All heavy atoms as an XYZ file, in Angstrom:
982
protein
N      12.655     42.581      2.813
C      11.297     42.939      2.879
C      10.438     41.696      3.267
O       9.483     41.825      4.101
C      10.901     43.504      1.409
C       9.487     43.918      1.490
S       9.213     45.326      2.691
C       7.513     45.680      2.257
N      10.596     40.659      2.650
C       9.896     39.329      2.802
C      10.058     38.933      4.382
O       9.043     38.562      4.891
C      10.432     38.135      1.927
C       9.844     38.286      0.490
C      10.375     37.009     -0.242
C       9.944     36.903     -1.623
N      10.362     35.856     -2.301
N      11.210     39.086      4.947
C      11.427     38.765      6.321
C      10.668     39.605      7.274
O      10.187     39.197      8.255
C      12.892     38.587      6.628
C      13.660     37.495      6.090
C      15.166     37.635      6.391
C      13.116     36.169      6.601
N      10.507     40.877      6.881
C       9.678     41.800      7.736
C       8.203     41.427      7.691
O       7.651     41.271      8.752
C       9.776     43.265      7.086
C       8.848     44.182      7.943
C      11.288     43.807      7.291
N       7.852     40.939      6.572
C       6.362     40.496      6.394
C       6.245     39.188      7.251
O       5.223     38.996      8.050
C       5.920     40.304      4.979
C       5.935     41.718      4.237
C       4.556     39.592      4.890
C       5.858     41.537      2.787
N       7.177     38.371      7.073
C       7.180     37.035      7.835
C       7.164     37.359      9.296
O       6.276     36.669     10.109
C       8.371     36.124      7.443
C       8.385     35.050      8.500
C       8.075     35.619      6.126
N       8.035     38.197      9.898
C       8.046     38.448     11.206
C       6.763     39.049     11.753
O       6.308     38.650     12.845
C       9.204     39.471     11.626
C       9.442     39.800     13.029
C      10.302     40.923     13.270
N       9.765     42.113     12.878
C      10.439     43.117     12.171
N      11.652     42.998     12.018
N       9.749     44.234     11.783
N       6.062     39.828     10.962
C       4.741     40.387     11.382
C       3.628     39.440     11.365
O       2.548     39.699     11.999
C       4.429     41.560     10.639
C       5.398     42.753     10.769
O       5.941     42.923     11.781
N       5.665     43.584      9.729
N       3.791     38.304     10.652
C       2.721     37.259     10.648
C       2.897     36.115     11.590
O       1.981     35.439     11.894
C       2.820     36.659      9.231
S       2.295     37.876      7.974
N       4.061     35.939     12.185
C       4.283     34.867     13.138
C       3.820     35.271     14.519
O       3.928     36.380     14.931
C       5.802     34.496     13.168
C       6.380     33.985     11.805
C       7.955     33.691     12.001
C       5.742     32.786     11.438
N       3.320     34.260     15.187
C       2.797     34.416     16.609
C       3.364     33.285     17.510
O       3.871     32.375     17.012
C       1.368     34.394     16.647
O       0.872     33.116     16.234
C       0.571     35.525     15.839
N       3.226     33.510     18.911
C       3.585     32.660     19.842
C       4.919     31.921     19.616
O       5.916     32.724     19.446
C       2.461     31.527     19.892
C       1.172     32.110     20.210
O       1.044     33.123     21.080
N       0.181     31.562     19.607
N       5.002     30.667     19.684
C       6.395     29.963     19.546
C       7.098     30.315     18.283
O       8.352     30.334     18.151
C       6.182     28.473     19.724
C       5.780     27.972     21.132
O       5.928     28.747     22.038
N       5.259     26.857     21.159
N       6.371     30.435     17.171
C       6.975     30.718     15.860
C       7.605     32.071     16.009
O       8.738     32.238     15.488
C       5.951     30.598     14.795
N       7.043     32.997     16.496
C       7.544     34.401     16.683
C       8.747     34.356     17.429
O       9.829     35.018     17.176
C       6.451     35.426     17.249
N       8.770     33.624     18.610
C       9.846     33.591     19.434
C      11.093     32.877     18.708
O      12.182     33.379     18.917
C       9.537     32.762     20.716
O       8.499     33.454     21.511
N      10.777     31.855     18.100
C      11.830     31.093     17.273
C      12.460     32.061     16.307
O      13.582     32.121     16.087
C      11.184     29.885     16.619
C      12.106     29.039     15.824
C      12.895     28.157     16.234
C      12.382     29.121     14.379
N      13.696     27.561     15.200
C      13.285     28.185     14.055
C      11.791     29.944     13.376
C      13.769     27.970     12.804
C      12.230     29.761     12.093
C      13.169     28.846     11.867
N      11.648     32.903     15.572
C      12.049     33.758     14.700
C      12.972     34.773     15.209
O      14.192     35.035     14.785
C      11.051     34.555     13.962
C      11.317     35.529     12.931
C      11.399     35.126     11.641
C      11.676     36.841     13.179
C      11.802     36.002     10.562
C      11.883     37.623     12.249
C      12.009     37.302     10.954
N      12.667     35.353     16.356
C      13.561     36.328     17.107
C      14.830     35.707     17.544
O      15.888     36.320     17.433
C      12.749     36.921     18.197
C      11.639     37.768     17.954
C      11.919     38.937     16.981
O      13.132     39.535     17.136
O      11.131     39.133     16.026
N      14.741     34.438     17.994
C      15.972     33.699     18.407
C      16.883     33.591     17.238
O      18.221     33.429     17.479
C      15.625     32.418     19.077
C      16.758     31.528     19.510
S      16.240     29.879     19.951
C      15.901     29.124     18.410
N      16.513     33.431     16.018
C      17.407     33.064     14.857
C      18.253     34.346     14.514
O      19.322     34.059     13.918
C      16.431     32.798     13.567
C      15.987     31.537     13.321
C      15.293     31.531     12.003
C      17.132     30.548     13.254
N      17.937     35.521     14.973
C      18.695     36.666     14.705
C      18.819     36.729     13.141
O      19.921     36.501     12.535
C      20.055     36.593     15.275
C      20.802     37.936     15.178
O      20.210     38.944     14.859
N      22.207     37.873     15.385
N      17.734     36.969     12.423
C      17.582     37.015     11.081
C      17.976     38.326     10.300
O      17.809     38.380      9.140
C      16.167     36.643     10.660
O      15.327     37.659     11.228
C      15.719     35.316     11.077
N      18.666     39.204     10.988
C      19.118     40.496     10.344
C      19.919     40.395      9.187
O      19.859     41.033      8.215
C      19.811     41.406     11.381
O      20.797     40.749     11.936
C      18.822     41.914     12.448
N      20.783     39.392      9.149
C      21.655     39.098      8.006
C      21.226     37.940      7.123
O      22.008     37.463      6.265
C      23.122     38.941      8.393
C      23.539     40.233      9.097
C      24.952     40.110      9.576
O      25.722     39.291      9.036
O      25.402     40.920     10.463
N      20.137     37.421      7.298
C      19.720     36.170      6.793
C      18.830     36.473      5.564
O      18.035     37.407      5.520
C      18.731     35.382      7.587
O      19.416     35.031      8.773
C      18.297     33.979      6.974
N      19.064     35.816      4.321
C      18.178     35.972      3.142
C      16.977     35.070      3.342
O      16.979     34.083      4.042
C      19.004     35.602      1.994
C      20.106     36.601      1.564
C      19.485     34.170      1.859
N      15.904     35.478      2.561
C      14.673     34.815      2.723
C      14.753     33.313      2.441
O      14.219     32.526      3.192
C      13.533     35.408      1.822
C      12.263     34.662      1.893
C      11.439     34.805      2.972
C      11.946     33.756      0.853
C      10.200     34.102      3.111
C      10.738     33.110      0.941
C       9.866     33.423      2.013
O       8.701     32.671      2.037
N      15.467     32.902      1.375
C      15.519     31.518      1.098
C      16.184     30.633      2.225
O      15.756     29.518      2.479
C      16.389     31.224     -0.203
O      17.606     31.830     -0.087
N      17.178     31.256      2.907
C      17.852     30.553      3.973
C      16.880     30.444      5.250
O      16.745     29.431      5.912
C      19.092     31.235      4.427
C      19.801     30.687      5.572
C      20.399     29.368      5.376
O      20.504     28.892      4.171
O      20.761     28.596      6.293
N      16.129     31.482      5.509
C      15.180     31.563      6.558
C      14.106     30.450      6.348
O      13.716     29.702      7.100
C      14.476     32.898      6.688
C      13.211     32.726      7.426
C      13.314     32.699      8.916
C      12.012     32.772      6.926
C      12.130     32.556      9.604
C      10.719     32.611      7.604
C      10.790     32.515      8.896
N      13.545     30.473      5.100
C      12.559     29.383      4.681
C      13.088     28.033      4.877
O      12.376     27.238      5.366
C      12.204     29.676      3.315
C      11.042     28.822      2.699
C      10.582     29.055      1.250
C       9.674     28.078      0.758
N       9.377     28.225     -0.604
N      14.219     27.694      4.475
C      14.888     26.472      4.650
C      14.830     26.021      6.090
O      14.408     24.945      6.626
C      16.253     26.270      4.082
C      16.811     24.843      4.093
C      18.371     24.877      3.723
N      19.178     25.677      4.644
C      19.495     25.344      5.887
N      19.062     24.159      6.415
N      20.252     26.095      6.631
N      15.472     26.911      6.993
C      15.444     26.772      8.437
C      14.130     26.513      9.041
O      13.828     25.752      9.966
C      16.224     27.819      9.155
C      17.750     27.833      8.851
C      18.390     29.019      9.641
C      19.908     28.985      9.345
N      20.578     30.228     10.081
N      13.183     27.330      8.603
C      11.762     27.277      9.197
C      11.156     26.040      8.944
O      10.629     25.404      9.806
C      10.957     28.525      8.522
C       9.592     28.553      9.066
C       9.312     29.307     10.299
C       8.385     27.913      8.437
C       7.969     29.254     10.615
C       7.259     27.978      8.974
C       6.996     28.725     10.113
N      11.132     25.516      7.524
C      10.508     24.246      7.309
C      11.196     23.170      7.938
O      10.541     22.314      8.393
C      10.614     24.090      5.750
C       9.677     25.130      4.965
C       9.821     25.001      3.498
C       8.279     24.917      5.351
N      12.545     23.130      8.042
C      13.268     22.000      8.694
C      12.895     21.896     10.191
O      12.597     20.919     10.741
C      14.719     22.369      8.524
C      15.641     21.357      9.151
C      17.112     21.716      8.977
O      17.626     21.569      7.847
O      17.732     22.083      9.923
N      12.811     23.042     10.792
C      12.493     23.084     12.241
C      11.075     22.642     12.634
O      10.880     21.796     13.367
C      12.793     24.508     12.893
C      12.233     24.548     14.374
N      13.015     24.085     15.370
C      11.178     25.145     14.799
C      12.478     24.260     16.441
N      11.315     24.891     16.241
N      10.116     23.249     11.852
C       8.775     22.974     12.240
C       8.334     21.638     11.640
O       7.543     21.009     12.301
C       7.806     24.165     11.727
C       8.228     25.420     12.555
C       8.904     26.471     12.120
C       7.896     25.616     13.970
N       9.070     27.373     13.143
C       8.442     26.821     14.214
C       7.189     24.830     14.846
C       8.330     27.341     15.537
C       7.115     25.426     16.189
C       7.587     26.699     16.500
N       8.925     21.154     10.634
C       8.536     19.790     10.175
C       9.121     18.811     11.211
O       8.414     17.839     11.446
C       9.147     19.511      8.694
C       8.862     18.244      8.149
C       7.383     17.852      8.136
O       6.407     18.755      8.011
O       6.952     16.650      8.135
N      10.279     19.044     11.680
C      10.930     18.103     12.649
C      10.029     18.151     13.947
O       9.784     17.036     14.412
C      12.230     18.445     12.996
C      13.022     17.550     13.945
C      14.446     17.849     14.216
N      14.685     19.186     14.657
C      15.260     20.287     14.060
N      15.818     19.994     12.856
N      15.320     21.379     14.583
N       9.465     19.213     14.328
C       8.705     19.421     15.431
C       7.410     18.623     15.162
O       6.947     17.820     16.204
C       8.301     20.791     15.801
O       9.509     21.458     16.087
C       7.486     20.990     17.021
N       6.830     18.715     14.029
C       5.483     18.075     13.686
C       5.800     16.545     13.706
O       4.843     15.710     14.129
C       5.066     18.468     12.331
C       3.631     17.962     11.852
C       2.611     18.368     12.729
N       1.380     17.700     12.265
C       0.550     17.202     13.037
N       0.488     17.284     14.280
N      -0.685     16.716     12.377
N       6.793     16.085     13.152
C       7.157     14.611     13.225
C       7.280     14.106     14.532
O       6.763     13.098     14.846
C       8.544     14.309     12.466
C       8.454     14.677     10.957
C       7.694     13.647     10.155
O       7.960     12.513     10.287
N       6.777     14.193      9.311
N       7.902     14.797     15.513
C       7.905     14.580     16.883
C       6.581     14.340     17.491
O       6.296     13.485     18.294
C       8.856     15.377     17.600
C      10.267     15.296     17.242
C      11.210     16.543     17.719
O      10.687     17.360     18.346
O      12.380     16.523     17.565
N       5.679     15.481     17.224
C       4.316     15.399     17.827
C       3.598     14.088     17.370
O       2.803     13.547     18.093
C       3.612     16.623     17.327
C       4.142     17.859     18.078
C       3.476     19.201     17.445
O       2.585     19.103     16.489
O       3.789     20.304     17.972
N       3.687     13.769     16.044
C       2.904     12.575     15.500
C       3.525     11.442     16.164
O       2.662     10.527     16.602
C       3.159     12.561     13.968
C       2.396     13.719     13.242
C       2.664     11.263     13.453
C       2.743     13.937     11.842
N       4.841     11.224     16.310
C       5.377     10.053     16.974
C       4.838      9.888     18.326
O       4.603      8.786     18.854
C       6.887     10.018     16.868
C       7.424      9.765     15.389
C       8.763      9.179     15.387
N       9.220      8.951     14.031
C       8.989      7.862     13.540
N       8.277      6.834     14.070
N       9.335      7.668     12.249
N       4.862     11.090     19.016
C       4.314     11.073     20.449
C       2.907     10.578     20.572
O       2.531      9.906     21.439
C       4.534     12.504     20.991
C       4.184     12.657     22.599
C       5.128     11.729     23.497
C       4.385     14.103     22.869
N       2.143     11.114     19.649
C       0.640     10.837     19.670
C       0.547      9.318     19.360
O      -0.334      8.656     19.932
C      -0.059     11.666     18.637
C      -1.512     11.658     18.739
C      -2.246     12.588     18.047
C      -3.785     12.526     18.266
N      -4.505     13.615     17.680
N       1.279      8.763     18.426
C       1.223      7.411     18.031
C       1.591      6.528     19.270
O       1.174      5.359     19.418
C       1.906      7.041     16.826
C       1.317      7.609     15.500
C       2.271      7.365     14.369
C       0.045      6.953     15.250
N       2.639      7.005     19.979
C       3.138      6.014     21.068
C       2.453      6.215     22.455
O       2.535      5.355     23.202
C       4.741      6.234     21.218
O       4.934      7.590     21.577
N       1.877      7.459     22.654
C       1.272      7.643     23.900
C      -0.189      7.980     23.945
O      -0.785      8.325     24.983
C       2.042      8.751     24.588
C       3.497      8.349     24.871
C       4.331      9.464     25.582
O       3.723     10.384     25.978
N       5.624      9.188     25.750
N      -0.802      8.008     22.755
C      -2.193      8.454     22.603
C      -3.079      7.432     23.314
O      -2.749      6.385     23.673
N      -4.393      7.856     23.573
C      -5.312      7.002     24.293
C      -6.726      7.130     23.501
O      -7.096      8.250     23.160
C      -5.525      7.437     25.750
C      -4.309      7.010     26.562
C      -4.023      5.638     26.650
C      -2.819      5.264     27.460
N      -2.244      3.983     27.192
N      -7.259      6.054     23.365
C      -8.745      6.039     22.780
C      -9.581      6.574     23.801
O      -9.729      6.064     24.972
C      -9.124      4.781     22.187
C     -10.512      4.697     21.740
C     -10.946      5.267     20.631
C     -11.328      3.888     22.520
C     -12.295      5.110     20.275
C     -12.834      3.812     22.252
C     -13.154      4.328     21.092
N     -10.598      7.389     23.578
C     -11.575      7.906     24.569
C     -12.879      7.216     24.192
O     -13.483      7.611     23.117
C     -11.713      9.425     24.386
C     -12.765      9.998     25.444
O     -13.327      9.157     26.158
O     -12.940     11.191     25.363
N     -13.394      6.304     24.891
C     -14.615      5.588     24.611
C     -15.778      6.452     24.704
O     -16.892      6.223     24.005
C     -14.763      4.529     25.627
C     -13.612      4.509     26.621
C     -12.623      5.700     26.034
N     -15.652      7.671     25.371
C     -16.797      8.525     25.360
C     -16.745      9.737     24.277
O     -17.599     10.588     24.141
C     -16.732      9.290     26.806
C     -17.075      8.270     27.856
C     -17.017      8.977     29.197
C     -17.212      8.035     30.313
N     -16.915      8.505     31.608
N     -15.728      9.502     23.516
C     -15.435     10.574     22.370
C     -16.467     10.296     21.229
O     -17.130      9.400     21.253
N     -16.218     11.105     20.196
C     -17.034     10.926     19.009
C     -16.612      9.877     18.025
O     -17.505      9.510     17.119
C     -17.116     12.245     18.305
C     -15.856     12.772     17.606
N     -14.743     13.221     18.400
C     -15.445     12.766     16.285
C     -13.762     13.390     17.375
N     -14.245     13.082     16.283
N     -15.545      9.239     18.054
C     -15.006      8.262     17.337
C     -15.358      6.826     17.871
O     -15.079      6.554     18.978
C     -13.544      8.457     16.940
C     -13.058      9.465     16.061
C     -11.636      9.677     16.029
C     -13.782      9.485     14.754
N     -15.680      5.889     16.898
C     -15.729      4.465     17.338
C     -14.334      3.941     17.277
O     -13.399      4.582     16.689
C     -16.547      3.757     16.340
C     -18.046      4.181     16.416
C     -18.877      3.381     15.436
C     -20.365      3.942     15.506
N     -21.198      3.365     14.519
N     -14.030      2.689     17.858
C     -12.768      2.188     17.927
C     -12.042      1.990     16.475
O     -11.032      2.416     16.412
C     -12.791      0.759     18.686
C     -12.954      1.015     20.118
S     -12.783     -0.578     21.058
C     -14.065     -1.582     20.480
N     -12.851      1.438     15.611
C     -12.278      1.196     14.185
C     -12.037      2.611     13.658
O     -10.952      2.667     13.002
C     -13.253      0.336     13.427
N     -12.804      3.504     13.789
C     -12.557      4.800     13.144
C     -11.352      5.499     13.839
O     -10.570      6.198     13.053
C     -13.788      5.846     13.362
C     -15.039      5.290     12.565
O     -14.813      4.675     11.523
O     -16.133      5.439     12.974
N     -11.188      5.298     15.087
C     -10.048      5.847     15.682
C      -8.762      5.307     15.114
O      -7.793      6.000     14.911
C     -10.127      5.609     17.287
C      -8.916      6.086     18.023
C      -8.740      7.470     18.427
C      -7.834      5.204     18.346
C      -7.652      7.876     19.150
C      -6.758      5.531     19.102
C      -6.630      6.901     19.492
O      -5.588      7.336     20.092
N      -8.717      3.903     14.981
C      -7.577      3.245     14.483
C      -7.402      3.843     13.057
O      -6.118      4.021     12.726
C      -7.813      1.692     14.388
C      -6.652      1.096     13.703
C      -5.522      0.701     14.336
C      -6.721      0.667     12.348
C      -4.383      0.120     13.818
C      -5.614      0.028     11.728
C      -4.527     -0.203     12.464
N      -8.300      3.949     12.289
C      -8.062      4.560     10.955
C      -7.528      5.870     10.998
O      -6.592      6.227     10.168
C      -9.505      4.418      9.988
C      -9.907      3.089      9.811
C      -9.323      5.374      8.825
C     -11.374      3.018      9.301
N      -7.921      6.718     11.838
C      -7.506      7.990     12.052
C      -6.040      8.070     12.449
O      -5.222      8.811     11.855
C      -8.269      8.850     13.035
C      -7.882     10.299     13.129
C      -8.784     11.104     14.224
O      -8.685     10.724     15.473
N      -9.637     11.872     13.753
N      -5.588      7.173     13.431
C      -4.262      7.034     13.795
C      -3.438      6.468     12.593
O      -2.255      6.880     12.447
C      -4.124      6.084     14.950
C      -4.718      6.707     16.281
S      -3.775      8.161     16.797
C      -4.955      9.398     16.381
N      -3.874      5.540     11.859
C      -3.188      5.124     10.623
C      -2.906      6.207      9.555
O      -1.832      6.214      9.062
N      -3.946      7.016      9.411
C      -3.802      8.063      8.553
C      -2.635      9.062      9.042
O      -1.946      9.578      8.266
C      -5.070      8.884      8.343
C      -6.071      8.029      7.471
C      -7.549      8.773      7.387
O      -7.914      9.430      8.289
N      -8.126      8.449      6.412
N      -2.746      9.325     10.277
C      -1.749     10.180     10.893
C      -0.350      9.644     10.737
O       0.596     10.368     10.373
C      -2.053     10.348     12.389
C      -1.157     11.389     13.229
C      -1.413     12.747     12.711
C      -1.529     11.296     14.572
N      -0.153      8.345     10.866
C       1.074      7.700     10.703
C       1.637      7.927      9.304
O       2.911      7.868      9.008
C       1.104      6.281     11.041
O       0.434      5.470     10.091
N       0.856      8.041      8.350
C       1.259      8.260      6.902
C       2.028      9.580      6.720
O       2.671      9.816      5.611
C       0.111      8.131      5.992
C      -0.374      6.612      5.874
C      -1.540      6.635      4.943
N      -1.698      5.177      4.531
C      -2.103      4.766      3.390
N      -2.527      5.730      2.496
N      -2.251      3.559      3.112
N       1.895     10.540      7.615
C       2.494     11.718      7.505
C       3.965     11.706      8.021
O       4.737     12.697      7.770
C       1.871     12.881      8.453
C       0.363     13.088      8.021
C      -0.276     14.034      9.099
C       0.309     13.713      6.560
N       4.349     10.651      8.610
C       5.704     10.483      9.044
C       6.695     10.252      7.781
O       6.316      9.548      6.831
C       5.964      9.402      9.907
C       5.242      9.421     11.256
C       5.322      8.077     12.061
C       5.869     10.528     12.075
N       7.917     10.849      7.874
C       8.801     10.720      6.787
C       9.509      9.243      6.862
O       9.658      8.738      5.664
C      10.007     11.754      7.059
C       9.614     13.073      6.755
C      10.714     14.056      6.975
O      11.777     13.684      7.276
O      10.358     15.247      6.851
N       9.692      8.744      7.935
C       9.998      7.405      7.952
C       8.671      6.529      8.457
O       8.386      6.544      9.622
C      11.251      7.190      8.985
C      12.391      7.932      8.658
C      13.525      7.861      9.802
C      13.101      7.426      7.414
N       8.221      5.717      7.540
C       6.984      5.039      7.941
C       7.176      3.962      8.992
O       8.249      3.425      9.067
C       6.503      4.515      6.650
C       7.667      4.540      5.699
C       8.589      5.553      6.236
N       6.201      3.701      9.756
C       6.185      2.646     10.784
C       5.574      1.405     10.125
O       4.575      1.437      9.577
C       5.289      2.975     12.075
C       5.811      4.350     12.625
C       5.221      1.882     12.968
C       4.988      4.845     13.715
N       6.461      0.228     10.254
C       5.829     -1.025      9.632
C       4.464     -1.332     10.324
O       4.195     -0.994     11.464
C       6.904     -1.962     10.158
C       8.103     -1.217     10.361
C       7.611      0.177     10.922
N       3.688     -1.929      9.569
C       2.158     -2.168      9.819
C       2.150     -2.976     11.157
O       1.261     -2.473     11.956
C       1.441     -2.948      8.624
O       1.672     -2.196      7.541
C       0.056     -3.131      9.013
N       2.839     -3.966     11.309
C       2.661     -4.696     12.569
C       3.081     -3.832     13.700
O       2.429     -3.864     14.815
C       3.482     -5.983     12.522
C       2.884     -7.110     11.642
C       3.550     -8.438     11.662
O       4.234     -8.597     12.725
O       3.455     -9.044     10.631
N       4.088     -3.083     13.744
C       4.488     -2.244     14.807
C       3.417     -1.222     14.974
O       3.116     -0.752     16.151
C       5.860     -1.569     14.408
C       6.271     -0.622     15.484
C       7.711      0.022     15.199
O       8.365     -0.463     14.252
O       7.993      1.029     15.774
N       2.856     -0.530     13.910
C       1.879      0.443     14.049
C       0.530     -0.176     14.756
O       0.071      0.386     15.739
C       1.363      0.882     12.642
C       0.218      1.896     12.561
C       0.620      3.241     13.366
C      -0.275      2.205     11.268
N       0.117     -1.343     14.432
C      -0.921     -2.105     15.111
C      -0.642     -2.251     16.589
O      -1.527     -1.921     17.442
C      -1.215     -3.538     14.431
C      -1.840     -3.206     13.173
C      -2.038     -4.315     15.355
C      -1.936     -4.393     12.200
N       0.597     -2.715     16.932
C       0.992     -2.784     18.400
C       0.975     -1.445     19.156
O       0.524     -1.450     20.231
C       2.306     -3.528     18.530
C       2.256     -4.928     18.045
O       1.405     -5.586     18.104
N       3.413     -5.387     17.487
N       1.467     -0.421     18.357
C       1.369      0.847     19.029
C      -0.001      1.408     19.291
O      -0.205      1.827     20.533
C       2.119      1.866     18.115
C       3.588      2.063     18.250
C       4.083      3.188     17.055
C       4.078      2.673     19.491
N      -0.880      1.247     18.379
C      -2.177      1.824     18.583
C      -2.951      0.814     19.583
O      -3.921      1.274     20.202
C      -2.912      1.983     17.098
C      -2.065      2.979     16.402
C      -4.365      2.367     17.325
C      -2.560      3.147     14.960
N      -2.742     -0.443     19.523
C      -3.318     -1.260     20.531
C      -3.297     -0.799     21.888
O      -4.115     -1.022     22.739
C      -2.832     -2.794     20.383
N      -2.050     -0.234     22.231
C      -1.840      0.294     23.598
C      -2.718      1.499     23.872
O      -2.771      1.960     25.038
C      -0.372      0.646     23.728
C       0.462     -0.425     23.760
O       0.120     -1.577     24.295
N       1.622     -0.482     23.244
N      -3.335      2.086     22.946
C      -4.388      3.206     23.125
C      -5.636      2.818     23.742
O      -6.337      3.602     24.247
C      -4.641      3.889     21.752
C      -3.457      4.574     21.233
N      -3.485      5.633     20.370
C      -2.110      4.328     21.301
C      -2.351      6.012     19.957
N      -1.400      5.272     20.451
N      -5.920      1.474     23.629
C      -7.309      0.999     23.910
C      -7.161      0.410     25.433
O      -6.021      0.239     25.919
C      -7.791     -0.133     23.017
C      -7.974      0.496     21.657
C      -7.004      0.255     20.594
C      -9.174      1.135     21.300
C      -7.225      0.543     19.349
C      -9.294      1.506     19.968
C      -8.350      1.379     19.103
O      -8.532      1.838     17.770
N      -8.326      0.102     26.059
C      -8.422     -0.428     27.355
C      -7.740     -1.826     27.366
O      -7.573     -2.478     26.335
C      -9.844     -0.563     27.677
O     -10.538     -1.432     26.927
C     -10.651      0.832     27.946
N      -7.414     -2.336     28.552
C      -6.701     -3.574     28.585
C      -7.455     -4.698     28.081
O      -6.846     -5.568     27.363
C      -6.499     -3.781     30.141
C      -6.437     -2.360     30.678
C      -7.397     -1.551     29.869
N      -8.854     -4.815     28.171
C      -9.464     -5.903     27.513
C      -9.469     -5.907     25.987
O      -9.352     -6.890     25.422
C     -10.935     -5.834     28.129
C     -11.769     -4.545     27.970
O     -11.094     -3.519     27.882
O     -12.968     -4.669     27.616
N      -9.577     -4.639     25.435
C      -9.546     -4.537     24.024
C      -8.103     -4.862     23.478
O      -7.919     -5.635     22.646
C      -9.951     -3.164     23.635
C     -11.374     -2.801     23.993
C      -9.661     -3.014     22.019
C     -12.415     -3.785     23.312
N      -7.208     -4.298     24.274
C      -5.629     -4.604     23.958
C      -5.472     -6.193     23.950
O      -4.751     -6.626     23.065
C      -4.772     -3.861     24.866
C      -3.314     -3.922     24.565
C      -2.458     -2.986     25.394
N      -2.750     -2.993     26.880
C      -3.293     -1.894     27.407
N      -3.506     -0.778     26.686
N      -3.450     -1.887     28.805
N      -5.914     -6.768     24.971
C      -5.764     -8.322     24.974
C      -6.434     -9.068     23.925
O      -5.849     -9.905     23.366
C      -6.392     -8.812     26.323
O      -5.744     -8.302     27.472
N      -7.547     -8.551     23.484
C      -8.304     -9.187     22.379
C      -7.386     -8.969     21.037
O      -7.388     -9.891     20.176
C      -9.676     -8.576     22.184
N      -6.837     -7.837     21.051
C      -5.924     -7.612     19.688
C      -4.753     -8.485     19.823
O      -4.401     -9.034     18.719
C      -5.551     -6.088     19.786
C      -6.732     -5.074     19.485
C      -4.477     -5.800     18.697
C      -6.522     -3.720     19.806
N      -4.123     -8.565     21.021
C      -2.956     -9.509     21.160
C      -3.302    -10.818     20.753
O      -2.504    -11.519     20.068
C      -2.370     -9.302     22.404
C      -1.707     -7.876     22.663
C      -1.243    -10.304     22.780
C      -1.416     -7.489     24.103
N      -4.387    -11.420     21.235
C      -4.791    -12.734     20.914
C      -5.228    -12.928     19.526
O      -4.767    -14.015     18.938
C      -5.970    -13.139     21.936
C      -6.635    -14.427     21.422
C      -5.529    -13.116     23.378
N      -5.846    -11.950     18.893
C      -6.164    -12.131     17.379
C      -4.993    -11.995     16.489
O      -5.103    -12.444     15.359
C      -7.209    -11.120     17.148
O      -8.471    -11.357     17.968
N      -4.015    -11.341     16.899
C      -2.844    -11.118     16.109
C      -3.174    -10.561     14.595
O      -2.836    -11.252     13.692
C      -2.022    -12.285     15.962
C      -1.473    -12.817     17.277
C      -0.548    -14.079     17.187
C      -0.131    -14.495     18.373
N       0.549    -15.671     18.438
N      -3.839     -9.401     14.493
C      -4.222     -8.999     13.191
C      -2.852     -8.612     12.471
O      -2.030     -8.043     13.032
C      -5.054     -7.694     13.450
C      -4.682     -7.298     14.857
C      -4.333     -8.585     15.514
N      -2.694     -9.053     11.213
C      -1.429     -8.884     10.487
C      -1.501     -7.651      9.634
O      -0.391     -7.184      9.182
C      -1.258    -10.102      9.658
C      -1.085    -11.395     10.377
C       0.318    -11.669     10.498
N       0.401    -12.980     11.236
C       1.217    -12.991     12.292
N       1.791    -12.023     12.757
N       1.307    -14.188     12.928
N      -2.728     -6.983      9.362
C      -2.682     -5.853      8.445
C      -3.867     -4.994      8.971
O      -4.562     -5.200      9.907
C      -2.943     -6.264      7.089
C      -4.277     -6.995      6.877
O      -5.248     -6.628      7.410
N      -4.127     -8.131      6.143
N      -3.946     -3.663      8.477
C      -4.916     -2.840      8.985
C      -6.264     -3.152      8.751
O      -7.103     -2.845      9.588
C      -4.540     -1.405      8.173
S      -2.912     -0.662      8.766
N      -6.489     -3.750      7.607
C      -7.945     -4.242      7.373
C      -8.433     -5.166      8.428
O      -9.440     -5.167      8.956
C      -7.949     -4.873      5.985
C      -9.411     -5.348      5.595
C      -9.485     -5.928      4.210
O      -8.423     -5.983      3.531
O     -10.648     -6.394      3.848
N      -7.535     -6.104      8.767
C      -7.912     -7.102      9.841
C      -8.096     -6.470     11.200
O      -8.964     -6.735     12.001
C      -6.794     -8.203      9.945
N      -7.308     -5.457     11.464
C      -7.360     -4.711     12.706
C      -8.745     -3.984     12.721
O      -9.488     -4.038     13.700
C      -6.248     -3.634     12.824
C      -6.290     -2.880     14.153
S      -5.969     -3.795     15.485
C      -5.495     -2.456     16.754
N      -9.125     -3.241     11.668
C     -10.451     -2.597     11.544
C     -11.599     -3.439     11.766
O     -12.518     -3.184     12.500
C     -10.392     -1.751     10.170
C     -11.856     -1.257     10.051
C      -9.440     -0.662     10.128
N     -11.549     -4.594     11.087
C     -12.542     -5.544     11.148
C     -12.678     -6.049     12.672
O     -13.792     -6.332     13.180
C     -12.443     -6.796     10.330
C     -12.662     -6.289      8.794
O     -13.482     -5.382      8.552
N     -11.961     -7.012      7.863
N     -11.660     -6.268     13.380
C     -11.659     -6.782     14.717
C     -12.257     -5.704     15.618
O     -12.961     -5.956     16.553
C     -10.142     -6.992     15.188
C      -9.928     -7.418     16.666
C     -10.655     -8.805     16.924
C      -8.478     -7.500     16.948
N     -12.031     -4.380     15.366
C     -12.510     -3.284     16.221
C     -13.956     -2.900     15.876
O     -14.498     -2.156     16.669
C     -11.482     -2.078     16.024
C     -10.118     -2.330     16.617
C      -9.279     -1.018     16.127
C     -10.253     -2.400     18.060
N     -14.420     -3.366     14.889
C     -15.906     -3.027     14.568
C     -16.925     -3.649     15.512
O     -16.617     -4.657     16.118
C     -16.254     -3.465     13.143
C     -15.760     -2.557     12.066
C     -16.220     -3.043     10.745
C     -15.568     -2.001      9.628
N     -16.096     -2.249      8.358
């Protein structure tokens, strides 16, 4: 019964994934485990992609320091955390070349130093 309710609530990719599972003989607890495992892994991949390939939009609503803070908060959702220096280097690539150069020259060692530099 629970799986029927779940099937009726899912949409788009989640609904397609559910149908692909062939859940006719699956118990709810097994489905729940597979569901959480699959979608959490997908979310982790999305976060890593955003951290490695994101770009700061100077015309957007966030200031540079606020953007860095937002990306730092996003990184905390990762199961395997990124070391601070690596995180700073990743996010530095989100900024324009002149800002990125200033970050490289300044060599901020922690998030607080990075935020102060970007203010």
